[in-house]
C-alpha positions as a Python dict, from the first residue, in 0.01 Angstrom:
ca = {
    (1, 'M'): (0, 0, 0),
    (2, 'K'): (-30, -308, -223),
    (3, 'D'): (170, -344, -542),
    (4, 'K'): (-84, -377, -823),
    (5, 'R'): (167, -510, -1077),
    (6, 'T'): (59, -874, -1107),
    (7, 'S'): (51, -1091, -1413),
    (8, 'L'): (-309, -1187, -1478),
    (9, 'S'): (-454, -1407, -1746),
    (10, 'P'): (-682, -1250, -2007),
    (11, 'E'): (-984, -1350, -1794),
    (12, 'G'): (-842, -1148, -1504),
    (13, 'Q'): (-740, -1448, -1295),
    (14, 'S'): (-395, -1544, -1175),
    (15, 'P'): (-242, -1842, -1357),
    (16, 'P'): (-230, -2169, -1161),
    (17, 'K'): (88, -2217, -957),
    (18, 'Q'): (127, -2588, -1032),
    (19, 'T'): (-43, -2841, -1252),
    (20, 'V'): (-170, -3175, -1123),
    (21, 'E'): (42, -3452, -1270),
    (22, 'K'): (-120, -3764, -1124),
    (23, 'T'): (-474, -3853, -1026),
    (24, 'Y'): (-546, -4106, -753),
    (25, 'D'): (-873, -4298, -743),
    (26, 'S'): (-1010, -4293, -390),
    (27, 'R'): (-1076, -4669, -409),
    (28, 'D'): (-702, -4722, -452),
    (29, 'L'): (-631, -4512, -144),
    (30, 'F'): (-902, -4646, 86),
    (31, 'H'): (-902, -5018, -14),
    (32, 'G'): (-1257, -5062, 118),
    (33, 'R'): (-1198, -4866, 440),
    (34, 'Q'): (-1391, -4553, 539),
    (35, 'E'): (-1090, -4367, 680),
    (36, 'I'): (-717, -4332, 618),
    (37, 'L'): (-435, -4133, 778),
    (38, 'I'): (-214, -3904, 574),
    (39, 'E'): (112, -3772, 717),
    (40, 'H'): (226, -3431, 596),
    (41, 'A'): (505, -3214, 737),
    (42, 'G'): (514, -3412, 1061),
    (43, 'H'): (138, -3391, 1119),
    (44, 'A'): (-124, -3664, 1081),
    (45, 'Y'): (-441, -3586, 887),
    (46, 'R'): (-752, -3804, 877),
    (47, 'L'): (-929, -3844, 542),
    (48, 'R'): (-1267, -4009, 568),
    (49, 'I'): (-1567, -4092, 351),
    (50, 'T'): (-1898, -3967, 493),
    (51, 'R'): (-2238, -4137, 474),
    (52, 'Q'): (-2321, -3901, 186),
    (53, 'D'): (-2009, -4029, 0),
    (54, 'K'): (-1816, -3703, 47),
    (55, 'L'): (-1454, -3668, 158),
    (56, 'I'): (-1358, -3483, 476),
    (57, 'L'): (-998, -3404, 574),
    (58, 'T'): (-931, -3318, 940),
    (59, 'K'): (-617, -3262, 1142),
}
């Protein structure tokens, strides 16, 4: 059985766990390239810009 004692905001949603402190512009990350590699916890992730100008992150 789940414990229903959770602290919810007045709107009924859980408060955010962490606030974003810094914003990175994608142009600063990509430097004109379409794809970059990001290493996290010993794994490489590929972040790329699609033809429709969307971002896709894959492992």
